[in-house]
C-alpha positions as CSV (number, residue, x, y, z in Angstrom):
1,M,96.4,140.5,154.4
2,T,93.9,138.4,156.3
3,A,92.3,140.2,159.3
4,K,93.9,138.9,162.5
5,S,94.7,140.5,166.1
6,P,97.0,143.7,164.8
7,T,100.5,143.0,165.3
8,I,103.7,146.1,165.1
9,V,106.1,145.1,162.6
10,V,109.7,146.9,162.2
11,V,111.9,146.2,159.1
12,G,115.1,148.4,158.9
13,S,119.0,148.8,158.3
14,N,121.3,151.0,160.3
15,H,124.7,151.2,160.7
16,E,125.6,148.3,163.0
17,Y,124.3,146.3,160.2
18,A,124.9,147.5,156.5
19,P,127.5,149.9,155.4
20,V,127.0,153.5,154.0
21,E,127.1,152.0,150.5
22,I,124.1,150.0,151.5
23,R,121.8,152.4,153.4
24,E,122.4,154.6,151.3
25,R,120.5,152.6,148.5
26,L,117.4,152.2,151.0
27,A,117.2,156.2,152.3
28,F,114.3,157.7,151.6
29,S,114.5,161.8,151.4
30,G,112.9,164.8,150.7
31,D,109.8,164.0,148.2
32,D,111.0,160.5,148.2
33,L,109.9,160.2,151.3
34,A,106.1,161.7,150.7
35,R,106.0,159.0,147.1
36,G,107.9,155.7,149.7
37,L,104.6,156.5,152.3
38,D,102.0,156.5,149.4
39,S,103.4,153.3,147.9
40,L,103.5,151.6,151.2
41,R,100.1,152.6,152.0
42,A,98.4,150.3,149.2
43,E,100.8,147.4,150.9
44,V,99.5,147.4,154.6
45,P,97.0,148.8,156.7
46,E,99.2,151.1,158.8
47,G,102.6,152.5,157.3
48,M,105.5,154.8,158.5
49,I,109.0,155.3,157.6
50,L,112.3,156.6,159.5
51,S,115.1,157.7,157.6
52,T,118.2,159.7,159.0
53,C,121.9,159.1,157.8
54,N,122.3,156.1,160.2
55,R,119.1,154.2,159.2
56,T,116.1,153.2,157.3
57,E,113.1,151.7,159.4
58,V,109.6,150.8,158.0
59,Y,107.0,150.5,160.4
60,A,103.7,148.4,159.5
61,V,100.8,146.9,161.1
62,G,99.6,143.7,160.1
63,G,98.0,140.5,161.4
64,E,99.1,138.6,163.8
65,E,100.0,135.4,161.8
66,D,100.7,137.4,158.3
67,D,104.0,138.0,156.4
68,V,104.0,141.3,157.3
69,E,108.1,141.7,157.1
70,G,107.9,139.5,154.0
71,E,105.5,142.1,152.6
72,I,108.0,145.0,153.3
73,F,111.1,143.1,152.0
74,R,109.3,143.1,148.4
75,W,108.1,146.0,148.6
76,L,111.5,147.5,149.6
77,H,113.0,145.4,146.6
78,Q,110.4,147.0,144.3
79,Y,110.8,150.7,145.2
80,H,114.3,150.4,145.5
81,S,115.5,147.8,143.1
82,V,117.5,146.4,145.9
83,P,117.8,142.3,145.7
84,V,115.9,140.9,148.5
85,E,118.7,138.7,149.6
86,M,120.8,141.5,150.2
87,L,117.9,143.3,152.1
88,Q,117.6,140.1,154.2
89,R,121.0,140.5,155.0
90,A,121.3,144.1,155.6
91,S,118.2,144.5,158.1
92,Y,117.1,143.2,161.4
93,V,113.1,142.7,161.8
94,H,111.0,143.3,165.2
95,R,108.0,142.2,165.8
96,G,105.5,142.6,168.7
97,R,106.6,143.9,172.0
98,D,109.8,143.8,170.8
99,A,109.3,146.4,167.7
100,V,107.8,148.6,170.4
101,D,110.9,148.4,172.3
102,H,113.2,149.0,169.0
103,I,111.0,152.1,168.2
104,F,111.5,153.1,172.2
105,R,115.7,152.6,171.8
106,V,115.7,154.3,168.8
107,A,113.5,157.6,170.4
108,S,115.7,157.7,173.2
109,G,119.1,157.4,172.0
110,L,120.3,153.9,173.1
111,D,120.2,152.5,169.2
112,S,122.2,155.9,167.7
113,M,125.9,155.8,166.5
114,V,126.4,158.5,168.8
115,L,124.5,158.1,172.3
116,G,121.8,159.9,173.2
117,E,122.1,162.3,170.4
118,P,119.3,164.7,170.3
119,Q,118.3,164.7,166.6
120,I,116.3,161.5,166.5
121,L,113.6,163.0,168.6
122,S,112.9,165.3,165.6
123,Q,113.6,163.1,162.6
124,L,111.1,160.5,164.3
125,R,109.0,163.8,164.5
126,D,108.4,164.6,161.2
127,A,108.5,161.2,160.3
128,L,105.1,161.0,161.8
129,E,104.1,164.1,160.3
130,I,104.3,163.0,157.0
131,A,103.1,160.0,157.4
132,R,100.2,161.6,158.8
133,E,99.6,163.8,155.8
134,R,99.8,161.0,153.6
135,E,97.5,159.2,155.5
136,S,99.8,156.0,155.7
137,V,99.5,155.6,159.9
138,G,96.5,154.9,161.9
139,P,95.6,154.9,165.5
140,M,97.9,151.8,166.5
141,L,101.4,153.6,164.9
142,Q,100.2,157.3,166.2
143,R,99.9,156.0,169.3
144,L,103.2,154.1,169.1
145,A,105.0,157.1,167.9
146,L,103.9,159.6,170.4
147,D,105.0,157.2,173.2
148,A,108.4,157.2,171.9
149,L,108.5,160.8,171.3
150,T,107.4,161.0,175.3
151,V,110.0,158.2,176.3
152,G,112.5,159.8,174.4
153,K,112.0,163.4,176.1
154,K,111.9,161.6,179.6
155,A,115.2,159.8,178.7
156,R,116.9,163.4,178.2
157,T,115.7,165.1,181.2
158,S,115.7,162.5,183.9
159,T,118.7,161.5,183.1
160,D,122.2,162.1,181.7
161,I,122.2,160.3,178.8
162,A,122.2,163.2,177.0
163,R,124.5,165.6,179.2
164,N,127.2,166.6,176.6
165,N,124.2,167.0,173.7
166,V,126.6,165.4,171.5
167,S,125.4,164.5,167.8
168,I,126.5,163.4,164.7
169,A,127.8,167.0,164.0
170,H,129.7,166.8,167.2
171,A,131.6,163.6,166.5
172,A,132.3,164.7,163.0
173,I,134.1,167.6,164.8
174,E,135.8,165.3,166.8
175,L,137.1,163.4,164.0
176,A,138.1,166.5,162.5
177,K,140.1,167.5,165.0
178,L,141.8,164.3,165.9
179,E,143.2,164.8,162.1
180,L,143.8,168.4,162.1
181,G,144.8,169.6,165.3
182,S,143.8,173.1,165.9
183,F,141.1,174.5,163.7
184,S,142.9,177.8,164.5
185,H,144.1,178.3,161.0
186,V,141.7,175.9,159.1
187,N,139.0,176.9,156.3
188,V,136.2,174.9,156.1
189,T,133.5,174.4,153.3
190,I,130.0,173.2,154.1
191,I,128.0,171.8,151.8
192,G,124.2,172.1,152.8
193,A,122.2,174.7,155.0
194,G,119.8,172.2,156.9
195,K,119.6,171.7,160.8
196,M,122.9,169.3,160.2
197,A,124.8,171.8,158.5
198,T,123.8,174.7,160.9
199,L,125.1,172.3,164.1
200,A,128.5,171.8,162.1
201,A,128.9,175.7,160.9
202,K,127.9,176.3,164.8
203,L,130.2,174.2,166.1
204,L,133.3,175.1,164.0
205,R,132.5,178.5,164.4
206,A,133.1,177.8,168.6
207,Q,136.2,175.8,168.1
208,G,138.1,178.8,166.4
209,C,137.9,177.6,162.6
210,E,139.5,181.0,160.3
211,R,136.6,180.9,157.5
212,I,133.7,179.3,156.8
213,F,132.1,178.9,153.6
214,V,128.2,177.7,153.0
215,V,127.7,176.2,149.8
216,N,124.0,175.4,149.3
217,R,121.4,174.8,146.4
218,T,119.6,177.8,147.5
219,L,121.7,180.9,148.0
220,D,119.0,182.6,150.5
221,K,119.7,179.7,153.0
222,A,123.5,179.8,152.2
223,Q,123.3,183.5,153.0
224,D,121.4,183.1,156.0
225,L,123.8,180.4,157.5
226,A,126.9,181.8,156.5
227,A,125.7,185.3,158.4
228,S,125.0,183.7,161.6
229,V,128.5,182.5,161.9
230,D,130.0,185.6,160.1
231,G,130.9,183.2,156.9
232,D,131.0,183.6,153.2
233,A,127.6,182.0,151.5
234,F,128.3,180.2,147.5
235,P,126.0,178.6,145.2
236,F,127.0,175.6,143.8
237,A,128.6,177.4,141.1
238,G,131.5,178.5,143.1
239,L,131.7,175.4,145.0
240,D,135.3,175.1,143.6
241,D,136.6,178.2,145.0
242,A,135.2,177.3,148.2
243,I,137.1,174.3,148.0
244,M,140.4,175.2,146.8
245,A,140.8,177.7,150.2
246,S,139.4,175.1,152.4
247,T,141.7,172.6,154.4
248,L,138.3,170.9,155.7
249,V,135.0,170.0,154.3
250,I,131.5,169.0,155.7
251,G,128.7,167.1,153.8
252,A,125.6,168.0,155.0
253,A,122.6,168.0,152.4
254,F,120.0,166.0,150.8
255,A,120.8,164.9,147.0
256,D,120.2,161.9,145.2
257,D,123.7,162.1,143.6
258,P,126.7,163.0,145.0
259,I,127.4,167.1,144.7
260,L,131.3,167.0,145.5
261,Q,132.7,165.3,142.6
262,S,136.4,165.3,141.7
263,Q,136.2,167.7,139.2
264,H,135.3,170.3,141.8
265,I,139.1,169.2,143.3
266,R,141.7,171.6,141.4
267,P,145.3,170.5,141.9
268,R,146.1,171.5,145.1
269,D,149.4,171.8,147.7
270,H,148.1,171.0,151.1
271,R,145.6,168.4,152.7
272,L,142.0,168.3,152.3
273,L,139.6,166.4,154.9
274,C,136.2,165.4,153.5
275,I,133.6,164.5,155.9
276,D,130.2,163.3,154.8
277,L,127.4,163.2,156.9
278,S,124.8,162.7,154.5
279,V,123.1,159.3,153.3
280,P,122.4,159.1,150.5
281,R,126.2,160.4,150.4
282,V,126.8,164.0,148.6
283,I,131.1,163.6,148.6
284,A,131.8,160.9,145.7
285,P,134.1,158.2,147.1
286,E,136.4,158.9,144.7
287,V,137.3,162.1,145.6
288,G,139.6,160.5,148.4
289,Q,141.4,158.7,145.3
290,L,143.1,162.5,144.2
291,P,146.4,163.6,145.8
292,F,146.0,164.7,149.1
293,V,142.4,164.3,149.7
294,A,141.3,162.3,152.6
295,V,137.2,161.3,152.7
296,R,135.4,160.1,156.2
297,D,131.7,158.9,155.5
298,V,129.3,158.9,158.8
299,D,130.3,155.2,159.4
300,A,134.3,156.9,160.4
301,L,132.0,157.9,163.7
302,E,131.6,154.9,165.1
303,P,134.7,154.5,167.2
304,I,134.3,158.2,168.9
305,H,130.2,156.6,169.6
306,D,131.8,153.5,171.8
307,G,133.6,156.1,173.2
308,Y,130.7,158.2,174.4
309,R,128.6,154.4,175.1
310,Q,131.3,153.5,177.7
311,Q,131.6,157.2,179.2
312,Y,128.0,156.6,179.8
313,A,127.0,153.1,181.0
314,S,125.4,153.7,184.1
315,E,122.9,156.1,182.2
316,V,122.4,153.6,179.8
317,K,121.1,151.2,182.3
318,K,118.5,153.7,183.3
319,V,117.3,154.8,180.1
320,E,116.8,151.0,179.4
321,E,114.5,151.4,182.7
322,L,112.3,153.4,181.0
323,V,112.3,151.7,178.0
324,E,111.1,148.9,180.0
325,L,108.2,150.5,181.5
326,A,106.8,152.4,178.4
327,S,106.8,149.4,176.3
328,S,104.1,147.7,178.8
329,G,102.6,150.7,178.8
330,F,101.7,150.4,175.5
331,E,101.1,147.1,175.6
332,T,98.4,147.6,178.1
333,W,96.9,150.1,175.9
334,I,96.4,147.7,173.0
335,E,95.2,145.0,175.0
336,S,92.5,147.6,176.4
337,R,91.9,148.7,172.8
338,Q,91.3,145.1,171.5
339,G,89.0,144.7,174.6
340,V,87.2,147.9,173.5
341,A,86.9,146.6,170.2
342,A,85.5,143.2,171.4
343,I,82.4,144.2,173.2
344,A,81.5,146.9,170.7
345,A,81.6,143.9,168.4
346,V,79.3,142.0,170.7
347,R,77.2,145.0,170.7
348,E,77.2,145.1,167.2
349,R,76.3,141.4,166.6
350,G,73.3,141.8,169.3
351,D,72.0,144.8,167.8
352,E,71.9,143.2,163.9
353,I,70.1,139.6,165.5
354,R,67.1,142.4,167.5
355,E,66.5,144.1,164.2
356,A,66.6,141.0,162.4
357,E,63.9,139.1,164.6
358,L,62.2,142.3,165.0
359,T,61.3,143.1,161.5
360,K,60.1,139.4,161.1
361,A,58.0,139.7,163.9
362,L,56.3,143.5,163.5
363,R,55.6,141.9,160.0
364,K,53.6,139.0,161.1
365,L,51.8,141.8,163.7
366,G,51.1,144.4,161.4
367,H,47.5,145.0,163.3
368,L,49.6,146.1,166.2
369,S,49.1,150.1,166.5
370,E,52.5,152.3,167.1
371,R,52.3,152.0,170.6
372,D,52.0,148.3,170.8
373,Q,54.6,148.1,168.2
374,N,56.6,150.5,170.8
375,V,56.6,148.5,173.3
376,V,57.7,145.2,171.6
377,R,60.4,147.2,170.6
378,A,61.4,147.8,173.8
379,M,61.0,144.4,175.0
380,A,63.2,143.2,172.2
381,V,66.3,146.0,173.5
382,G,65.9,144.9,177.0
383,L,66.1,141.2,176.1
384,V,69.3,141.7,174.3
385,N,71.1,144.1,176.9
386,K,70.0,141.6,179.5
387,M,71.7,138.5,177.7
388,L,74.8,140.6,176.4
389,H,75.2,141.9,179.9
390,Q,77.2,139.3,181.6
391,P,79.4,138.0,178.5
392,I,80.1,142.2,178.2
393,Q,81.2,142.6,181.9
394,E,83.7,139.2,181.8
395,L,85.0,140.7,178.3
396,R,85.6,144.1,180.5
397,N,87.9,141.5,182.9
398,I,89.7,139.7,180.4
399,T,93.2,140.8,179.8
400,D,94.3,137.3,177.7
401,P,93.9,137.5,174.2
402,T,93.3,133.7,174.1
403,E,90.2,133.8,176.7
404,R,88.8,136.8,174.9
405,A,88.9,134.6,171.4
406,A,87.3,131.9,173.8
407,V,84.3,134.6,174.8
408,L,84.0,135.5,171.5
409,R,83.6,132.1,169.3
410,A,81.1,130.8,172.1
411,L,78.9,134.3,170.9
412,G,79.4,133.3,167.5
413,L,82.1,135.7,166.7
414,H,85.6,135.9,165.6
415,E,88.5,138.2,166.0
416,T,88.1,139.4,163.1
417,D,84.5,140.9,163.9
418,A,86.1,142.5,166.7
419,T,89.4,144.1,164.6
420,K,87.5,145.4,162.1
């Protein structure tokens, strides 16, 4: 990339732009996220990946005139083997202030399938932490993510956007209730034992489910979750038995390939409802073709999300005002950072000229004593400082990038010198 004035770019795909069939192809989960960041780091100066059940977003920093989004699209195409044309149809791109607005809206829960859902904050925090570990983020994306976390917390403490503390898991339980009615005689199998599975299990226990079976790759984790909700734990080898005894299945695990497939479901005489909250999906779509089996993926929760959004329309406006204020604050930080970099570039250039001229002069004045040479050095320092004083004061007061660039050009510098 050419080193121009830096700008932030986000390329993403979410539930509004692409169905789950495409989103799962773009998802990064588990160790794949670390590998993705290592690969992305070779393409952009700074990069971060936010990947959840409803979105995959790549944040990057590049030159203002660079085709950063094009590089991200090419990288995603190569990494996930997804055609560029498909990526472009299923994605959105935001640059500069729009990209800043976007991540603040995401963190505030405005851009979630379920309005105000709290899990996005921990997911964003995890995305930043992993990006730090892989050394793929620098000062701009770190500051952006930290500011997003701050505005996200403020949205939830100073408004009622998340008054009901609703999550994807809550929406799934609402959907199950609509389709099954009472939970009083319902046995449920939960695939997974992570945060989403834990929340779903606790909600189902509170709803009065008769029995809860937890199936997980790591039996110890399944046992811990089962114990917390007075349920039963199964290893993957016991999945068939758990399913046979269940009316409801909740998929909430990380896996590259579906865990629950048609061969795990024996002939039965009662209906089985499967709700898959995972992306990539852990319940194979063809399971829904079996008699008496219905499969719902995370996109089926959209109508419930729409209901919450209408209910909290006034709170949405309050959060949007917080986002606007936070975005303006971030822009001010960017401008001040660029001003500081410009001042540093001017001082560095002045030092370079001074040292070069001193070296030539003292070479010709070799007869001077060390004391006299120090006097010459001090005079050179003083002259350069006095000459640069006014330009530096001008740079301190300039907020317009065009004016700043003009001052730099007048001093024989370019924007590239101030962004190295």
